[in-house]
C-alpha positions as CSV (number, residue, x, y, z in Angstrom):
1,M,0.1,-4.0,-3.5
2,K,1.2,-6.6,-1.1
3,S,0.3,-10.2,-1.5
4,K,-2.0,-10.0,1.5
5,Q,-4.0,-7.2,-0.2
6,L,-4.0,-9.2,-3.4
7,A,-5.5,-12.2,-1.6
8,E,-8.2,-9.9,-0.1
9,N,-9.0,-8.5,-3.5
10,R,-9.4,-11.9,-5.0
11,G,-12.3,-12.4,-2.5
12,K,-14.1,-9.3,-3.5
13,K,-17.0,-9.0,-6.0
14,I,-16.5,-7.5,-9.4
15,S,-18.5,-4.3,-8.5
16,E,-16.2,-3.7,-5.5
17,L,-13.2,-4.2,-7.8
18,N,-14.6,-1.6,-10.2
19,K,-15.0,0.9,-7.4
20,Q,-11.4,0.4,-6.3
21,I,-10.1,0.6,-9.9
22,E,-12.0,3.9,-10.3
23,K,-10.5,5.3,-7.1
24,L,-7.0,4.4,-8.1
25,Q,-7.5,5.9,-11.6
26,T,-8.6,9.1,-9.9
27,E,-5.5,9.1,-7.7
28,L,-3.4,8.5,-10.8
29,L,-4.9,11.4,-12.6
30,E,-4.3,13.7,-9.6
31,L,-0.7,12.5,-9.5
32,K,-0.2,13.2,-13.2
33,L,-1.6,16.7,-12.8
34,Q,0.7,17.4,-9.9
35,T,3.6,16.2,-11.9
36,S,2.7,18.5,-14.8
37,V,2.5,21.5,-12.5
38,G,5.7,20.6,-10.9
39,K,4.4,20.0,-7.3
40,L,5.1,16.3,-7.2
41,K,8.7,15.4,-6.3
42,D,8.2,11.7,-5.8
43,V,7.2,10.3,-9.2
44,H,7.5,6.7,-8.2
45,G,3.8,6.9,-7.0
46,L,2.7,7.0,-10.6
47,K,4.4,3.6,-11.3
48,F,2.9,2.0,-8.2
49,R,-0.6,3.3,-9.0
50,R,-0.4,2.0,-12.6
51,R,0.8,-1.4,-11.3
52,D,-2.0,-1.6,-8.8
53,I,-4.6,-0.8,-11.4
54,A,-3.2,-3.5,-13.7
55,Q,-3.3,-6.1,-10.9
56,L,-6.9,-5.2,-10.1
57,K,-7.9,-5.4,-13.7
58,T,-6.3,-8.8,-14.0
59,I,-8.2,-10.1,-11.0
60,K,-11.4,-8.7,-12.4
61,R,-10.8,-10.4,-15.7
62,E,-10.0,-13.7,-14.1
63,K,-13.3,-13.5,-12.2
64,E,-15.3,-12.7,-15.4
65,L,-13.7,-15.7,-17.2
66,S,-14.4,-18.0,-14.3
67,E,-18.0,-17.0,-14.1
68,N,-18.5,-17.7,-17.8
69,A,-16.9,-21.1,-17.7
């Protein structure tokens, strides 16, 4: 994700972040299936999806902690 997208995601609500995380996890699963079948040539997409999911989870956790403080 680019820094512009990260800044936009920081302004989103937790429920919106959850939806986006679920979407990316579904895409990651599809990429893994394509890799196992041998249809996927570009495996770098797996790395990028995992990184995007981790970044969104981090933003979500930061929001949760700031709400409780």
